[in-house]
PAZAPA-4460 file (N, C-alpha, C; in steps of 0.05 Angstrom, whole numbers, plus 32768, in hexadecimal, padded with zeros to 4 digits):
% residues 314
    n_x    n_y    n_z   ca_x   ca_y   ca_z    c_x    c_y    c_z   seq   type   mol
   8942   86F1   860E   8932   86E3   8611   8913   86EF   8620     1      M     A
   8904   8705   8615   88F0   870C   8629   88DA   8700   8630     2      P     A
   88D1   870C   8644   88B9   86F2   8643   88A3   86FD   8643     3      R     A
   888E   86EE   8645   8876   86EB   8648   8877   870D   8637     4      L     A
   885C   86EA   867E   885F   8706   8689   8878   86F9   866E     5      R     A
   8890   8713   861B   88AE   8704   861B   88AF   86FB   8600     6      R     A
   88C4   86F5   85F3   88C4   86F2   85D4   88B9   86D5   85D4     7      A     A
   88B4   86CC   85BC   88B2   86B2   85B3   88C5   86A3   85B8     8      A     A
   88BE   8681   85D4   88D0   8682   85E0   88D8   8663   85D7     9      R     A
   88F0   8655   85E0   88EF   8637   85DD   88F2   862A   85E3    10      L     A
   88E6   8611   85F0   88E4   8600   8608   88EF   85E3   85F4    11      I     A
   88FD   85D7   8604   890D   85B8   85FF   890F   85C0   85E6    12      A     A
   891C   85D0   85D1   891D   85E2   85B7   8907   85DA   85A5    13      T     A
   88EE   85D6   85B4   88DC   85DD   859E   88CF   85FB   85A9    14      R     A
   88CC   860A   8599   88C1   8626   8597   88A5   862B   859F    15      C     A
   8898   8630   85AE   887D   863E   85B6   8875   8655   859D    16      I     A
   8864   8648   858A   8864   8660   8574   8849   8677   857F    17      P     A
   8854   8685   8596   8841   8697   859C   885B   86AF   85AB    18      V     A
   8848   86C5   85A3   8857   86E4   85B0   8848   86D9   85C9    19      A     A
   8860   86DA   85DB   8867   86DC   85F6   886D   86F3   8609    20      V     A
   8851   8703   8614   8857   871E   8625   8874   8730   860A    21      G     A
   8883   8733   8614   8888   8750   8601   8883   8754   85E3    22      I     A
   8889   873D   85D8   8889   872F   85BA   886C   872C   85B5    23      A     A
   885C   873D   85B0   883F   873E   85AA   8837   8730   858C    24      A     A
   882F   871F   858F   8817   8717   856E   8808   872D   8564    25      A     A
   87FF   8729   854F   87F3   874B   8547   87CF   8737   8541    26      C     A
   87C1   8734   8560   87A3   8733   855F   8796   8746   8567    27      E     A
   8782   8745   8569   8768   8752   856E   875A   874C   858C    28      N     A
   8753   8756   859E   874D   874A   85BA   8731   874B   85B1    29      A     A
   8724   8744   85C3   8702   873F   85C3   86F8   8767   85DF    30      S     A
   86EB   8772   85D6   86E4   8784   85E7   86D9   877E   8610    31      T     A
   86E8   8787   861B   86E9   8789   863A   86D7   8798   8641    32      P     A
   86D0   8785   8655   86AE   8789   8667   86B2   87A2   867A    33      L     A
   86A3   87AA   8692   86AD   87BC   86A2   86AC   87AB   86B8    34      S     A
   86C8   87BB   86CE   86CE   87AE   86E1   86AD   87AA   86F8    35      P     A
   86BB   8790   870C   86A2   8793   871F   86B1   878E   873A    36      R     A
   86B0   879E   874D   86C8   879C   8768   86C5   8780   8771    37      P     A
   86D2   8771   877B   86DB   8754   8782   86D0   8751   87A6    38      V     A
   86C3   874F   87BB   86CF   8757   87D4   86D8   874B   87D9    39      P     A
   86EA   8745   87F3   8706   8736   8803   86F8   872C   8813    40      D     A
   86E9   870F   880B   86DB   870A   882F   86E5   86E9   8830    41      H     A
   86D9   86DC   8827   86E2   86BE   883A   86FF   86B3   8831    42      A     A
   8701   86B5   881A   8715   86B4   87FE   872F   86BD   880D    43      L     A
   872F   86CC   8822   8747   86DD   882C   8745   86CC   8849    44      A     A
   8733   86CA   8855   8733   86B6   886D   8748   869E   8866    45      A     A
   8740   8691   8850   8754   8671   884C   8771   8683   8842    46      K     A
   877F   8692   8841   879A   8698   8841   879C   86A8   881C    47      G     A
   8790   86AC   8812   878F   86AC   87FA   8795   8696   87E8    48      G     A
   8794   8694   87CF   879B   867A   87BB   878C   8669   87BE    49      G     A
   876A   8672   87C3   8752   865A   87C6   875E   863F   87D8    50      G     A
   876A   863F   87E9   876F   8630   8800   878A   8624   87F1    51      G     A
   878F   860F   87FF   87A7   8601   8805   87BB   85F9   87EC    52      R     A
   87A7   85F1   87D6   87AF   85E9   87BD   87AD   85FD   87A7    53      S     A
   879C   8614   87A9   8797   8620   8797   878D   861B   877A    54      G     A
   8793   862F   8769   878E   8620   8748   87A4   862B   873E    55      K     A
   87A3   8623   8721   87B8   862D   8710   87B0   8636   86EF    56      I     A
   87B1   8655   86F1   87AD   864E   86D7   87BE   8657   86BF    57      A     A
   87C7   864F   86AF   87CE   8648   8694   87C4   8653   8679    58      F     A
   87DA   8654   8666   87D5   8659   8648   87CE   8641   8637    59      V     A
   87C1   863F   8630   87BF   8629   8616   87B2   862A   85F8    60      S     A
   87C0   8625   85E6   87BF   861E   85D2   87A2   860D   85C7    61      S     A
   879A   85F8   85DC   8790   85E3   85D0   877D   85EC   85B2    62      R     A
   8771   85FD   85BB   8759   860C   85AD   875F   861B   858C    63      E     A
   877D   8619   858E   8787   862B   8577   8796   8643   858C    64      G     A
   877A   8650   858D   8786   8678   859D   879A   866A   85B9    65      A     A
   87A4   867B   85C0   87AD   867B   85DB   879E   8683   85E6    66      Y     A
   8794   867A   85FC   8779   867E   8616   8783   867A   862A    67      K     A
   877D   8683   8646   877D   8681   865E   876E   8673   866B    68      L     A
   8771   8655   867D   8763   864B   8683   876E   863F   86A8    69      Y     A
   875E   8631   86A9   8768   8628   86C5   875F   8612   86D4    70      V     A
   876F   8600   86E7   8777   85E1   86F0   877B   85E5   86FF    71      M     A
   8773   85D1   871B   877A   85C3   8736   8791   85C2   872B    72      N     A
   87A6   85C0   8746   87C4   85BE   8745   87C5   859F   8740    73      P     A
   87AF   8588   8737   87BB   856B   872A   87B0   8568   870F    74      D     A
   87A8   8581   8706   8798   857B   86E4   877C   857D   86E5    75      G     A
   8773   856E   86FD   875C   8578   86EF   8747   8592   86F5    76      S     A
   8729   8590   86F5   8721   85AD   86F3   8728   85BC   86E0    77      G     A
   872D   85B4   86CA   872B   85CD   86B3   871A   85E1   86A9    78      L     A
   8720   85F6   86AC   870D   8608   86A0   8719   861F   868F    79      V     A
   870F   8620   8676   871D   863C   8668   870D   864D   8668    80      K     A
   8724   865E   8672   8711   8684   867A   8716   869A   8660    81      L     A
   8725   869E   864E   8721   86A8   8644   8729   869F   861E    82      T     A
   871F   86B4   860E   871F   86A3   85F2   872C   86B3   85DE    83      D     A
   8747   86BE   85E7   875C   86C7   85DC   874E   86E0   85CE    84      G     A
   875C   86E3   85B9   8776   86DA   85A7   8789   86CD   85AE    85      P     A
   8796   86DD   85C2   87B7   86E2   85C2   87AF   86E3   85F0    86      T     A
   87AD   86D7   85F7   87AE   86DF   861A   87CA   86C9   861F    87      D     A
   87D2   86DA   8637   87EE   86D1   8644   87F0   86D3   8654    88      E     A
   880E   86CB   8665   880E   86D7   8683   87FB   86E9   8696    89      T     A
   87E3   86D0   86A3   87D8   86D1   86B4   87E7   86CD   86D2    90      P     A
   87DC   86E6   86E8   87E6   86EB   86FA   87D3   86ED   870F    91      S     A
   87D1   86DD   872A   87BE   86E3   873E   87B4   86EF   8757    92      W     A
   879F   8703   875D   879B   870B   8774   8791   86EE   877E    93      Y     A
   878F   86EE   879A   8792   86CF   87AA   8787   86BE   878C    94      R     A
   8768   86B8   8798   875F   86A9   8785   8744   86B4   8774    95      N     A
   8746   86CF   876C   872B   86DD   8771   8739   86EF   8755    96      R     A
   874C   86F5   874C   874E   8708   8731   876B   8700   8726    97      R     A
   8763   86FF   8710   8780   86FE   86F9   8781   8714   86EF    98      I     A
   87A0   8716   86F7   87A8   872B   86DA   87B3   8724   86CB    99      V     A
   87AF   872E   86A7   87BA   871A   8694   87C7   872A   867C   100      F     A
   87D2   8728   866A   87DF   8739   864F   87C5   872A   8634   101      S     A
   87C3   8744   8627   87AC   873E   860E   87BC   8749   85FF   102      R     A
   87BB   8741   85E2   87C8   874D   85D0   87AE   875A   85BD   103      V     A
   87AB   8775   85BE   8796   878A   85AB   87A6   87A1   8593   104      V     A
   8794   879B   857B   87AC   87A5   8561   87BD   879F   8566   105      N     A
   87CC   877D   856C   87E9   877F   8562   87F4   878B   8583   106      G     A
   87E8   8797   8594   87FD   87A4   85AE   87EC   8796   85C4   107      Q     A
   87F6   8790   85D3   87F4   877E   85EE   87F4   8791   8603   108      R     A
   87DD   8790   8616   87DE   879F   8626   87CE   878B   863F   109      E     A
   87CD   879C   8650   87C9   878E   8668   87AE   878F   8670   110      I     A
   87A4   8776   867E   8782   8772   867E   877F   876A   8697   111      F     A
   8768   8764   86AC   875E   875D   86C4   8747   8743   86C0   112      S     A
   8744   8734   86D7   8725   872B   86CF   871D   8723   86EC   113      M     A
   870E   8712   86F4   86FF   86FE   8707   870E   86E0   86FF   114      N     A
   871A   86D2   871C   871B   86BF   8711   870D   86A7   86FC   115      A     A
   86F0   86AE   86FC   86E0   869A   86ED   86EA   86A7   86CD   116      D     A
   86F2   86C1   86C7   86F7   86C5   86B4   86E2   86DC   86A6   117      G     A
   86D4   86E6   86B5   86BD   86F8   86B8   86C9   8712   86BC   118      S     A
   86BB   8725   86B0   86C1   8741   86BA   86E3   874D   86B1   119      E     A
   86E4   8748   8695   8700   874A   8688   8701   8769   8688   120      V     A
   8715   8776   8690   8717   878C   8693   8735   879F   868F   121      T     A
   8738   87A8   867B   8751   87B1   8664   8751   87C5   867A   122      R     A
   8776   87C3   8683   8780   87D6   868F   8798   87EE   8681   123      L     A
   87A5   87E7   8672   87B2   87F3   8665   87AD   87FF   8648   124      T     A
   87B0   8816   8646   87AC   8820   8626   87CD   8834   861A   125      F     A
   87CE   8824   8618   87EC   882C   860A   87FA   8819   85F7   126      N     A
   8808   8839   85E4   8813   882E   85CC   8824   8815   85D3   127      D     A
   8839   8817   85F3   884D   880D   85E8   8849   87E7   85F5   128      G     A
   8858   87DC   85F6   8851   87C1   85FE   8852   87C4   8619   129      V     A
   8833   87B4   861D   8833   87A6   8643   8831   878D   8649   130      D     A
   8844   878A   865F   8840   876B   8660   8845   875C   8679   131      A     A
   884A   874F   8684   8854   873D   86A0   8847   8747   86B1   132      D     A
   882C   8749   86B2   8827   8756   86C7   881B   8748   86E7   133      P     A
   881A   874D   86FC   881E   8744   8717   8812   8750   8724   134      E     A
   87FF   873D   8733   87F9   8752   874F   8807   8754   8760   135      Y     A
   87FD   8772   876E   880E   876E   878C   87FA   875E   87A1   136      S     A
   880D   874C   87AE   87FE   873F   87C8   87E0   8747   87D2   137      P     A
   87DD   875A   87DC   87C4   8768   87E1   87AF   876F   87CB   138      D     A
   87B7   8773   87B1   87A7   8771   8793   87A0   8790   8792   139      G     A
   87A4   879D   879E   87AA   87B8   879C   87BB   87C7   877F   140      T     A
   87D5   87BA   8783   87E4   87C7   8768   87ED   87AE   8754   141      R     A
   87FB   87B8   873C   8803   87A6   8728   8820   87AD   8725   142      I     A
   882D   8799   871D   883F   879F   8712   8843   8796   86F4   143      A     A
   8857   87A4   86E4   8857   8797   86D1   886C   87A7   86BE   144      F     A
   8874   878D   86A0   8887   87A0   8694   8878   87B2   8679   145      T     A
   8887   87C9   8674   8883   87DB   865D   889B   87E7   8653   146      S     A
   8897   87E4   863C   88A2   87F9   8627   889F   880A   8622   147      V     A
   888F   881E   8628   8875   8837   8626   888E   884F   861E   148      R     A
   88AC   884B   8629   88BE   8864   862B   88D4   8850   861D   149      Q     A
   88D7   8847   8605   88F1   8836   85F9   88FB   8821   85FE   150      G     A
   8902   881C   861C   8901   87FE   8617   88F3   87F1   8638   151      N     A
   88FE   87D5   8641   88F1   87CC   864F   88F1   87D4   8677   152      K     A
   88DB   87E0   8678   88DC   87E2   869B   88CE   87D7   86A4   153      D     A
   88D0   87DF   86C0   88BE   87D1   86D8   88A3   87EC   86DD   154      I     A
   8887   87E6   86D9   8876   87FD   86DE   886C   87EF   86F7   155      Y     A
   8856   87FF   870C   8845   87F3   8721   8826   880C   8717   156      V     A
   8817   87F6   8718   8801   880A   8717   87E3   880B   872E   157      M     A
   87DD   8813   8730   87C2   8804   8742   87B3   87F2   8730   158      N     A
   87A8   87E2   8743   879E   87C4   8731   8779   87D3   871F   159      A     A
   8779   87E2   871F   8764   87F8   8713   8770   8806   86EE   160      D     A
   8785   87FE   86F7   8791   880B   86DC   879D   8831   86DC   161      G     A
   8791   882E   86F9   87A5   884F   8702   87BA   8856   870C   162      S     A
   87C8   886C   8709   87E0   8871   8719   87EF   8862   8713   163      N     A
   87F7   8862   86EB   880C   8853   86E4   8828   8869   86EE   164      V     A
   883A   8850   86FD   885E   885F   870A   8870   884B   8704   165      T     A
   8882   885B   86F8   88A5   8850   86E8   88A9   8846   8701   166      R     A
   88B0   8830   8707   88C8   8832   871D   88E6   8820   8715   167      I     A
   88EE   8820   86F2   8907   8820   86F7   890D   882D   86D8   168      T     A
   8927   8831   86DA   892D   8848   86C1   8949   8840   86B3   169      D     A
   894D   8827   86B6   896B   881F   86AC   8969   8822   8698   170      A     A
   8985   8821   8686   897F   882C   8665   897B   8806   865F   171      V     A
   8986   87FE   866A   8980   87D5   8669   896F   87D3   866C   172      Q     A
   895C   87BA   8665   8945   87B8   8664   8940   87A8   867B   173      D     A
   8927   87A5   868F   891A   87A6   86AB   8904   879D   86A4   174      D     A
   88FF   877C   86AE   88DD   8770   869F   88DD   875B   86B9   175      Q     A
   88CC   8750   86BA   88BA   8735   86C2   88B6   8741   86E1   176      M     A
   88A7   8754   86F3   88A9   8757   8708   889D   8742   8719   177      P     A
   88A9   8745   8735   8896   872A   8741   8891   8732   8763   178      T     A
   8883   8733   876F   8880   8745   8789   8882   872D   879E   179      W     A
   888E   8737   87A6   8891   872C   87D5   8883   8730   87D5   180      S     A
   8885   8719   87EA   885A   871A   87F2   8852   8727   8810   181      R     A
   8864   873F   8811   8860   8749   882D   885A   8767   8810   182      D     A
   885E   8764   87F6   8856   8781   87E6   886D   8799   87E4   183      G     A
   8884   878F   8800   8892   87A1   8802   88AD   87A4   87E0   184      T     A
   88AF   8788   87D8   88C7   8789   87C6   88C1   8786   87B2   185      R     A
   88CB   878D   8798   88CB   877C   877B   88E3   876B   8774   186      I     A
   88DC   8755   8769   88F6   8742   8754   88F1   8751   8734   187      A     A
   8905   874D   8732   8904   8755   8717   891E   874A   8700   188      F     A
   8919   8744   86E7   892F   8739   86DE   893D   8754   86C5   189      V     A
   8959   8759   86C7   8965   8767   86BC   8980   8765   86AC   190      S     A
   8985   8772   8695   8997   876A   868A   89B3   8782   8690   191      N     A
   89B3   8789   86A7   89BC   87A0   86AE   89DF   879B   86AA   192      R     A
   89E4   8783   86AF   8A04   877A   86B2   8A09   8769   868C   193      D     A
   89FB   876D   868A   89FA   8763   866F   89F0   874C   8669   194      G     A
   89E5   873B   867D   89D4   8721   867A   89C0   8725   8687   195      D     A
   89AC   871A   8680   8991   8716   869A   8995   8709   86AE   196      R     A
   8993   8715   86C6   8995   8718   86D2   8984   871A   86E9   197      E     A
   897B   8709   8704   8962   8710   8717   8970   872A   8731   198      I     A
   8953   873D   872C   8961   8756   8742   8948   8753   8750   199      Y     A
   894C   876F   8764   8937   8767   877B   8934   878F   877F   200      K     A
   891F   8795   8784   8925   87B0   8795   890C   87AF   87A5   201      M     A
   890A   87C6   87B1   88F1   87D5   87BE   88DF   87D9   87B0   202      N     A
   88C1   87D9   87B8   88A9   87DE   87A0   88AF   87F9   8796   203      A     A
   88B5   880C   879E   88B9   8829   878F   88D1   882C   8783   204      D     A
   88DA   8815   8779   88F1   8814   8762   8915   881A   8779   205      G     A
   8914   8815   8790   8931   881E   8798   893A   8812   87A5   206      S     A
   8959   8813   87AF   8964   87F8   87B6   8968   87DE   87A4   207      G     A
   8965   87E6   8787   8973   87CB   877A   898A   87C3   877E   208      V     A
   8980   87A2   8783   899E   8790   878D   899B   877B   8776   209      T     A
   89B5   876E   8766   89B1   8758   8759   89B6   8744   8770   210      Q     A
   899C   8733   8766   89A0   8711   8770   89B9   86F9   8763   211      L     A
   89B4   86F8   874B   89C3   86E6   8732   89DC   86F3   8725   212      T     A
   89EF   86DC   872B   8A0A   86E4   871B   8A11   86DA   8702   213      F     A
   8A02   86D2   86F2   8A06   86BD   86E8   8A0A   86C2   86C0   214      N     A
   8A1F   86B8   86B4   8A23   86C1   869A   8A09   86B1   8680   215      T     A
   89FC   86AB   8685   89DD   869F   867A   89C9   86B2   8689   216      S     A
   89B0   86B6   8678   899A   86BC   8683   898D   86AC   869C   217      A     A
   8983   86C2   86AA   8974   86BA   86C1   8956   86BD   86C3   218      D     A
   8945   86B9   86C1   892C   86C8   86BF   8912   86BF   86C6   219      N     A
   88F6   86CC   86C8   88E5   86C3   86CC   88DF   86B8   86F0   220      E     A
   88EA   86D5   86F6   88E1   86C6   871A   88CA   86C5   8726   221      P     A
   88C8   86C2   8739   88AA   86C2   8747   88B7   86B7   8767   222      E     A
   88A9   86D3   8781   88A9   86CE   8795   889E   86B8   87A1   223      W     A
   88A6   86B1   87B3   88A2   869B   87C8   8896   86A1   87D6   224      S     A
   8876   8695   87E3   8863   8698   87F4   886C   86A7   8813   225      P     A
   8885   8695   8820   888F   86A2   883B   88AD   86B1   8834   226      D     A
   88B2   86C0   8814   88BF   86DF   8810   88D5   86D4   8816   227      G     A
   88DF   86B4   880D   88FD   86AF   8820   8908   86A7   8808   228      E     A
   88FA   86A3   87ED   890B   869E   87D8   8903   869B   87BA   229      R     A
   890A   86A3   87A9   8903   86A6   878E   8905   869A   877D   230      I     A
   88EF   868B   8770   88F8   8673   875C   88FB   868C   8744   231      V     A
   890B   8678   8729   890C   8684   8712   8918   866D   86FE   232      F     A
   8917   866C   86E9   8929   8655   86CF   8942   8668   86D1   233      V     A
   8953   865F   86CC   8977   8660   86C8   8983   8650   86AE   234      G     A
   8993   8659   86A0   89AA   8649   8693   89BF   8642   86A2   235      V     A
   89D6   8630   86A7   89E9   8624   86B5   89F8   8616   86A0   236      R     A
   8A0B   8625   8690   8A18   8615   867E   8A0F   8604   8673   237      G     A
   89F1   85FE   8668   89E3   85F3   865A   89D6   8600   8643   238      E     A
   89C1   85EF   8631   89BC   8600   8625   8994   8604   862D   239      T     A
   8991   85FD   8634   8976   85F6   8648   8975   8600   8662   240      N     A
   895B   860D   866D   8959   861D   8682   894C   8605   8692   241      S     A
   8953   8602   86B0   8941   85F7   86C3   893E   8612   86D4   242      D     A
   892D   8601   86E8   891C   8619   8700   8938   8611   8713   243      V     A
   893A   8624   872B   8943   862C   873C   8937   8641   874B   244      Y     A
   893E   8640   8766   893B   8649   8777   8951   8664   8786   245      T     A
   8953   8672   8799   8961   8686   87A9   8960   868A   87AB   246      I     A
   8964   868A   87C9   895E   86A5   87E4   895F   86BE   87DA   247      N     A
   894A   86D7   87E6   894B   86EB   87DC   8968   8704   87E1   248      T     A
   8975   86F7   87F2   898B   8703   87EF   89A0   86F6   87E2   249      N     A
   899B   86EA   87D2   89B1   86E4   87B3   89B8   86CB   87BF   250      G     A
   89B2   86B4   87DD   89C7   86A2   87DD   89BE   868C   87DA   251      L     A
   89C7   8672   87DB   89BD   8657   87E0   89AA   8650   87C1   252      E     A
   89B3   8652   87AA   89A7   864C   8795   89A9   8631   8790   253      E     A
   898F   8629   8789   8983   8606   8786   897B   8605   8778   254      T     A
   8988   85EA   8763   897C   85E9   874E   8960   85D4   874E   255      R     A
   894F   85D6   8741   8931   85CC   8748   892D   85B0   8738   256      V     A
   893C   85B9   871A   8930   85A5   8709   894A   8594   86F6   257      T     A
   8953   8584   86F2   895D   8577   86E3   895A   856B   86C7   258      Y     A
   8950   8578   86B1   8945   8568   8695   8955   856E   8682   259      T     A
   895F   856A   8663   8961   8569   864A   894A   8588   8644   260      P     A
   8930   8592   864E   8921   8599   864F   8926   85B9   864B   261      Q     A
   8917   85C7   864D   8917   85E0   865B   8901   85EA   8661   262      S     A
   8906   85F0   8681   88EA   85F4   8688   88E9   8616   8699   263      E     A
   88CF   861C   868A   88C5   863D   8690   88BE   8640   86A1   264      N     A
   88BB   865F   86A3   88A2   8667   86B1   8898   8655   86D1   265      L     A
   88A3   865D   86DC   889B   864D   86F5   8891   8659   8709   266      P     A
   8884   864D   8720   8869   8659   872E   886B   864E   874D   267      S     A
   8867   865A   875F   8869   864B   8778   884C   8641   877A   268      W     A
   8842   862D   8790   8833   8624   879C   8828   8637   87B9   269      S     A
   8811   863C   87BF   8800   8644   87D3   881D   8645   87E3   270      P     A
   881C   8627   87ED   8829   8620   8807   884C   861E   87FF   271      D     A
   8858   8624   87EE   8873   8627   87E7   887C   8610   87EA   272      G     A
   8872   85F6   87E9   8878   85E4   87E1   8884   85D0   87C7   273      R     A
   8873   85E0   87B4   8877   85D7   8796   887A   85E5   8781   274      R     A
   8880   85E0   8770   8881   85F9   8759   8875   85EF   8740   275      I     A
   886E   85FC   872C   885E   85F6   8716   886E   8604   8702   276      V     A
   887B   85F6   86E4   8888   8604   86D8   8877   85F4   86BB   277      F     A
   8877   8606   86A8   887E   85F5   8685   888D   85E8   867E   278      A     A
   889E   85D9   866B   88A4   85C6   8664   889C   85B9   864B   279      S     A
   88AF   85A7   8643   88AE   8598   862C   88AE   8578   8634   280      F     A
   888B   856F   8635   888A   855C   8641   8876   8547   8624   281      R     A
   8872   8529   8631   8860   851C   8617   8863   8529   85FE   282      N     A
   886E   8537   85F8   8871   853D   85DB   8864   855E   85CD   283      G     A
   8866   8572   85EA   8859   857F   85E3   885D   859C   85FE   284      S     A
   8859   85B3   85FB   8865   85BB   8610   8846   85BD   861E   285      V     A
   884A   85B0   863D   8839   85B7   865D   883D   85B8   8677   286      E     A
   8829   85C2   8681   8827   85C7   869F   8837   85B1   86B5   287      I     A
   884F   85B1   86C1   8855   85A3   86D6   885F   85AF   86ED   288      V     A
   8854   859B   86FE   8861   859F   871F   8870   858A   8720   289      V     A
   887D   859E   873A   8898   858C   8741   8898   859C   8763   290      I     A
   889A   857F   8774   88A8   858D   8796   88C0   859D   8793   291      N     A
   88C8   85B1   879E   88DD   85C1   87A9   88FC   85B5   87A6   292      T     A
   88F9   85A4   87B1   890B   8591   87B0   8916   857D   8797   293      D     A
   8900   8586   877F   890A   8578   8765   88FF   855B   8765   294      G     A
   88F0   8557   877B   88E2   8539   8779   88C3   853E   8777   295      T     A
   88B9   852D   8770   889D   852A   8769   888B   8536   874C   296      G     A
   889F   8536   873D   8899   854B   871C   8880   852B   8712   297      E     A
   886B   854C   870A   884F   8532   8702   8848   8551   86EF   298      T     A
   883F   8540   86D6   8836   8555   86C4   881B   854D   86C7   299      V     A
   8812   8568   86C0   87F5   8571   86D2   87DC   8574   86B1   300      I     A
   87EF   857C   869A   87DD   8580   8681   87EB   856E   8672   301      S     A
   87D9   8567   8656   87D3   8554   8646   87C4   855D   862E   302      N     A
   87D9   8568   861D   87C3   8572   8609   87D8   8578   85EF   303      D     A
   87D0   857B   85DC   87E9   8576   85BD   87EC   8599   85C1   304      S     A
   87DC   85A8   85C7   87E8   85BF   85C6   87F6   85D0   85DF   305      G     A
   8804   85E9   85DE   8811   85F5   85EA   8805   85FB   8608   306      F     A
   880B   85F1   8621   87FE   85F9   8639   8824   8602   8643   307      D     A
   8817   861B   8652   882C   862A   865C   8826   8641   866E   308      Y     A
   8841   8650   8672   8840   8673   8681   8827   8663   869E   309      S     A
   882A   864D   86AC   8810   864A   86BF   881C   8664   86E3   310      P     A
   8806   8664   86E5   8809   8678   8706   87FB   866A   8716   311      S     A
   8805   8667   8722   87F3   865A   8746   87E5   8669   874C   312      W     A
   87CF   8667   8757   87C3   867A   876C   87CA   868A   8782   313      S     A
   87C4   8696   8792   87DB   8698   87AE   87C7   869F   87C9   314      R     A
***
């Protein structure tokens, strides 16, 4: 089930009725603005992520269309960033810029914008679907999934959309890339062994190593802030997906959530102590925060629409 960054997904037997990532709905996007350079100054001195707590960007259908919003980690300070019609899979460069996917004339493309929603810039212009974008830690590159050459592969481009380079070339699908925090490696999802597993490779596509070995799907990895672990969602002998973490050498897999609902799209807090994810709660799909040891679960969104695809600023 592809991600976003993906086919319409089931959460707790309830289907989110929107194309996520690879499977795109047919909508038109608004005309993008020209980019304006954003200087790197005081926010960088805070260690990125806009301070210790950071911000959480996410997708919501609370106004009908699927738009991007941002809020504080306790759910306060809600701000709408885009007007859709179908914007998804936000990913941060520190607390200053967001890259995301948008449907344009029935095709999914990659855009970026400032953290306040200004200066929206289209980055890809491609007949194939482009999705699952993520900034490199230094903000100079973006890894993403594309089907421009027949099947899903991982590509890297400069932050302005130039110098697009294909870094995987398997017969099977490779998708959902996530950078290590030193920018030297990329973890991703592939069905090379017959089902979806988590892999890692060097940032140039060399040195591919399989990390998970399960008979059910593992999806949606994100590298931890300290570079030591990867969070992902997986199914282990059940019908629903839960949040797991694993060391970057593939050892010490740890289950974080134990609920009858399916958890999806996990993202680390800047300090690596908490994880945000989407799950069916209170009669709808909501944004949930939990400690990495599985304690302290808190639902931080509360809306009749679908809230999903959270990304914690870094």
